[in-house]
Structure formats: structure tokens, C-alpha cells
N, C-alpha and C positions, 0 to 999 in steps of 0.2 A: 504493500500499501505505500504510495507516494503522497507525502503532505508537504505541502509547499505553502499553505495558508492555514492560520490558526487563530480562531476567535476565543478570546478569554473573557469570560463574562463574570464580571466582580474586580475591580482593581483596588483591592485593599491590601492589607499586610502580606497575603500570600498570592493573590491574582496578578498584582503589578510585578512583583519580583520574577514570577514564572514569565510572565509576557515579555519582561526584558532580557530575560536570558535567553529565551528561545530567539527574541529579534537579533540577539547579538551573533547567533549561528545563523544568520542571513535568510532565516524563515520570515515570511511577511505575517506580522501579527496585527489585528485589530482587537483593541480593547473594548469592553463595553462595560459602562458603567451607568447607573441612574443619577447620580450626583453630576450636575452640569460643572460644579466648580473643580472636581476632579478630572473629567474630561478635558476641560480647557487648560488646568494646570500642566496634563501630560503632553497636550499638544503644543505647549510652549516648551517642553523639555524638562519640567520642572516635576518635584516628587512631593505630593502632599502630605507627608509623614516622614519621622525620622528613622532612617536604616542605613547604616553603613554601606557605602559604595552604590547604593542603588541609584543614587543621581547621576552618576557617571553612565552607569549602564542606560539609563532612560535618556539622557540627553544625546548620547551617541547614537542610540536605535532612532529616536526621532530625527535627528540631523540626517541620517543614512536613508531615511525613508522605510525602514523596517517596521517601525511601530507608529501607529497612531491610535487616537481613542475616538469613540462615538457613543451615541446613548442608545443603539438599536443593532441587534445582530446582524450581520451581514454573511453571505454565502461563504463557507470555507471548508477545507478539507477535514479538518478537526475542530472540535470545541473544547475547552476546558471550563468547567463550571467550578467558580472558587468565590461563593456567596457566603453570607454568615448563616451559621446553624445554631440559634441561640436555644433556650428553652423557656417555657411559660411559666407562669407563677407557680403551678403545680409541678413544675420539673418535667413536664411532659415536652418532648422536643418540639420545636418548632420548624417545619419544613416549608413554610409559605415562601422563602425567598428561593428555595431550590424549585418549587413549583412555576413560581414566576419566571425563572430563567429558562426553565424546560419549555413552558408554553411561549417565550419570547423566540428562541432558538427553531422552535419546531416548524414555522412557516418558511425558512430558509432552507430547508433539508431537501436534497434531491435524490437521496440513497447513496450509500457508500461512504458516508461520514462516519468518524470516530468522535465519540461524546465520552469525555472522560468527568467524571465528578471528582473535585479534589476536596470538596468541603468535609470537615470531619462530621460524621453522619451516625445515627443509631443502624443496628442490623436491618436491612430491607430497603435502606432509603434508595440506593442504586436502580435496584428493580423498580422501585416507586417511581423515580425520575424517569425511567425507560416507558412505564406505564402511561405517564403523564404525556409523554412525546406522542406515544402511539395513539392514545385518545385523540389528540389533536390531528394526528396525521395516520388514519387507519389505513391508508395506503402503502405504508411501509411496515417492515417486520424486523425483528431481532435474529431471524434464521433462515430468510429467504422463501418462507413458506407460501403455498400459491402462488408463487413467481412475483412476490412484492419486492421492490428493492430493499436491500438490508442496511440498517445501521449497526455499528459497533459501539457497545456500553460497556463502560469499564470503570473502577473506582481505583483511585491513586491517592492516598491521604497524605496531606504534606507531614513532615517530621523535622521541621527546622525550628532553630530557636531565635526569636527575636534578637536583633544586635548582631547576630551572624547568618542572617538568611542567605546572603549571595554567595557565602563560602558553602554552607551546608547544603544548597540547592545542588550543587556540583558533588561534593565529596560524601554526602550520606547515602546509605543503602536506600532503596525504595520497595514499596510492595505494591504489586499491581494484581487487582483482581477484576477479572472479566466476568460479563454473565454468559459469554460464551469463550471457548479458548482462543477463537480468532481475535476477539475483542482484547483481550489479555496480551495478545503478542502484538498487535497493532500499537497498542498503547507502550508497551516496552520499547518498541522501535522507535516512538516519539521521545520518550524520556532519556533515551541513548543517546540522542544528539546532543545533550549536554551533561547528563549525569554520569559520574566517573565511579561511582558507587556500584554494588551489586544490585540487578534488578531482579527481585524475586516475585515468581507468577503464583497466583492462587485464584479461588473463585471470589466474586465480589462480597460477599457476606463475610468471609473470613478475613479479607482485606480491610473491611469496615472494621470488625471487632478487634485487629490487630492495633490500630490506632487507638481505639477506647482502652484497650487493655495496657498500652504503653503509659498512657496518662494516668490510668488508674493505680497501676504499680507506684507510680511516683506520688500520688496523693496519698495513698496508704503509708507511704514511708515517712511523708512528710507530718502526716497525722501523728505517727508515733513520736516524731521529734516534739511536736506541738503539745501532745499530750506530757512528755516528760518535762517541759518547760512549766506546766502548770503543777506538776508533782514537785518538781525542784523547789518552786515558789512556796508552796505549803510548807516544806520541810525545810526552807532557808538554806538551800544548796545552789551554788553558783552553775546554772545548767551548761554554760559554755566549758568551763572546767570538767564538768561531769562528762558531756560528749567528747571532748578531747582525750580523756583519759579511757573512755570506753573504745574509744575508735583505735588505740593501740593493739586492741585484739587483732589479730591476724586475717579473721572472718567477721569483723564489724566494721560497718561504715555508717553511722548514722547521721541523716542530714542535719541541717540548721533549723531551729525552730523559727517562726515569724509570726507577723500579725494576722495570718490567715493565708489563704491561696488566691490567687487571681488569675486574670488572662481568660481567653476564650477556650483553652484546652483543658488544662488540669483541674479548674473549677466546675467545668461543664460537663466533659465527657464521661465521667462516672456515672452522671444520672442516666445517661442513653443505656448503659448496662443494667442499672437498678431497674429503669422502665422496662428493659426486655425480659429480665428474670427477677422481680422482686423477693421473691421467697429464697432464693439460693443466693444472692448478692449481700448477705449479711455484713462480710467485714467490710466491703465496699461502701456501704451506706452507713456504718459506724465512722469509717474515715471521715465521710464528709460531713457528718455530725460534728465531729471534732474540729475540723479545719473551718467550718461554718460558725462555730461558736467563739473561736479565737479573737475575732475583732472585739467583742464584748469585754472579754478579760482585757484587752490592751486599752479600751475605752475606760474602764474601771481603774487601771492603774494611772491613767492620765488624769481622771476626776481625782483620785486621792492626792495627786501631786500638787494639785490647783488648790483644793481645798485645805490641805494639809500646810501648804506654805503661804496661803494667801496670796496667789498669783492674780496678777491684773492682766496677764496675757499669756498666751501659749503660741509656739511655733511648732508646726508639723512639717518634718520635712521629707517630702517625697510623697507623690501621689500616683505614679504609674504602678502597675501591677509587679514590676521587677526592674532591676536596676539597669539606668542608662538607654531607656528607651522611653517613648511618648505615648506609650499605648496605656490607656487608662481602663480597659475593660475589665469588669469584674473585680476591680482592684479593692482590696480590703482598706487600702489607705485612704480611698475616696470615701468609702461608707463610715470608717473612722472619723474623717474630718467632718463629715455632715452631721454626725452624731454629737462629737464634742461642741460644736458651734450651737446647735440646738439645746444641748444641757447647760450651756454657761454663755447665756445671751449678754451677759454685761461683761463678757471677756472678748478682748481682740484676739482672733484666731489668724495668724497668718501662716499661710501656707508657702512653702518653697518646692517648686517643681521647676528645674532648669531645662526640661526639655519641651515645655509648653509656652505659650504667651497669653493665655486666658483661661480663666478656670471653666469646667464643666457648669451647666446651668444650674444645677443643684446647690452648688456652693456660690456662683458669682451672684444668685439672686439673695444670698443671707447678708444683712446688713453689718453684721460683725466679723466677716471674712475677707482676708485680702490676700492677693497674688504679690509676693515680695521677693527681693534678692536676699541671698543667704547672709550676707553681712547685716542687713537691717534685722533681718530675725534674729540673728544671734545677739545682736547689742540692744536689742529693744524688748525682749521677751523674757519672761520671769519663769517659764517651763518650756521646757524643749523636749520634744519626742521625736527621734530619729526612726522613721518608719520604712523607708526604702534605702539601701545602701548604695545609692549614686557615687561613680567616683568624685564627683564634685563636692561630696560631703566628707571626702576621706580626713580632711583635717579637723572635722568636729571632734573625732574621737579623741583626738589629741589635745583638744581645748581642756585647760584646767578645771574648767566649771563642769566638765562631763566625763562621765567614767566611760572609758575606753572598752570597746568589745571586740571579742576575737573573730572579726570578719564574716559573719553571717550572711546569707545571700539577702535575707530581711532582719533588720535589726530592731528587735521590739522592746526596746529600754526605753523608760522615760525618767529624766534626770530634772530635779528643780535646780534652776541656777542660783547659787549662794549669793 
């Protein structure tokens, strides 16, 4: 199957890097996004979010004419669907973005195209996407039955780390699952144009589950570390020293605790497994309960510091879900900031987030919250909580007014300024 043009639907944290790296391989890529500002930015050669090296790929591809953006799908040899898959209030998966993408792509298909779902999805979502397409285009099929033209549908979950996306798109192994063996092979051939890692073939449902299992494994292990921090606090033990000592065992590698778990993957994906097998997923559900409750513990510590030291203000350092990125999705720090502002309306809550230039709506609309630079926060606040270990905050732990921590990925300490 020869692929000369690719449509990438959804130009967010995964779709745009994938589009850019394909375009760097002289494949004509048309990116599709419903946000006009995103489309305009990409067509200028600009990147609408922070990701190292991405701007170079995008500007270069736009200048060469291998990448452009639009608001509607156009005919192509292959399509990659990379749209959000959030969950609803009851933790049920919301597949409406996938459905909208499938129904938008369906009219431009002629048969013979490859369609890949990259969005992290619950088991069966790839088949559901194919069903939506075939409902709109009953003249097509997945297997060529009744002499109808065939479309090839596969799932290839992303597995990259924000901040290293352009590196890991190339170096990481990939899992490709097809609704048919031909679909899996065609998808493998496309990813092989840029992926230097091993590309492993399976069926679509197993590929969907593999991504969920990877992130649930991390969620369970983070929950163990977070639960340890609660136990250590109750027993008046330094959790950082405790973990460092335990990790000297040759078969122990405890992760670092933090204020919760954020991002679109680890905080969301386990719910897809729980929803698919609620009676069996007991450990995964317990881990979610531990991690979802951790922000409340951090809020209580901030409250104790404010009340116990008659603080007039509080600075919260970090708002993204992990260090050195601007992604605020499912961020526990974001939730903590809103709660602290609500519980202490008479205090000035100063937010420091070096990777954004404006607060999200739920914080911007609170009169006692302001986005400030680090120096202003340190100089003018009587309580400081370091929530995200951005490199820009590395000097804070060395400040004589703040107790240093041993380099966790999320630092959940609260220290009153003396």
C-alpha cells in the first residue's frame, strides 16, 4: 500500500507532533482541527503549545510545503485520528470526539484508505470508530465483502512523554493492532517511515488494552508511593529518606509521591479498564482512589500552614500536571489552587507557572488569585507550596526559608516562610 498523503485529525499534543514528523519524511500531511486559532498558527509555522523541538519541525515542514492545516478533512491515502478521549462525570469514557472525527472523515473516503486511531481508548473503541464510518458509508467494508471497497482500520496508541515527544516518537517501540491483519501491516508500514523502535503487531482490542495497562501500572505504583507519604506523615517519618533507603534493595524501586496524578493518560486510562471489568479491577480502582484523594491531603497541609502561622498570602509554585510543560489537563495542582483560593478568600493566592501566560478560567475568575513571576511570589508570600518540580524552581529548595526536598517528580511540601 503506497501512502503519499496523510490526514491527521486533531492537532493537539500528539496529533501535531505526529503530523510534523510525518511531514519531515516528505509525506504530504494535511492537519485538521476544529480550533481556528490552531489552524492559523500552524499555517504560519507556529506551535500553539510548549514541546521541545516541535517548533523546528513544524516551521520547516510548513516552509517546505509538506504540512498545512485546515478545519475539514480532505481526501488522503491514510488518516490518523488523534482526538481527546476524556471521561464523563461518572468516569464513563466519552467517545464523542472519536465519533465526530469518524463522521467528518467518512465523506472523503473512496476505499482503500488506512484509518488509524491513535487516541487512547477503552477496549472496542477502534471497532466502534469503524462502525460509525460504515454507518455513514455503507458502500464500504472492512473485508471487501459483497465487492464493496475496503477500508483498513487499526489502532496505534501513542506512548510518548511530554517534553520528549519528538525524541520518543522516533525511538520508542510501537504497538499496532488491526481490525484485520492487513490493516495492522499497512499501519506498521506507515509508522516505519519514522519509527526506529520495534513495531509490534497484534489485534486492535489488545493494542487498546496494552496502552491502558501501561498507564495503570504506573498509577498503581504512584498510589503506593502516595499512600506511603500519608503513612509516613502519620508516623512522623521523612518519606523521602524512607523511600531512598528502601530503594537500596536491589529489587525495590519505589516511585516518588506527589500531590496527585494528572495528565490525560495516567489519571484517565485506568478508568477505562475499571469500566470494562469493574468487578475484577479492584486493585486498579483502589489506586485511583488513593491518587484522587491525595490533593485533599495537600490542601489540608496548606490550610494548616496558613492558619498556624497567620499567613496573609500563599504562593503555589507550579500548575501543570508534570515538570517543564504547559499541559494543565487533569492537573492536581490546578485543583489544589482553586480549592485554596475558595477556602481562603481573604488571602492573596499567587500562582507561579513559567510555562503559561494566563491562568485557566476557574482561577482567572477568582478575585484573590494572580499569576506572578517567581521572584514576586517568594518575596511577597508568607506561605509557599511547591507543587510541581519545574527546573525554574530548582533554586527554591536551596532558599534558607524553604526545606529542601530530594528531587521528587512532584514535590508536595508546604513550608511557612519564617
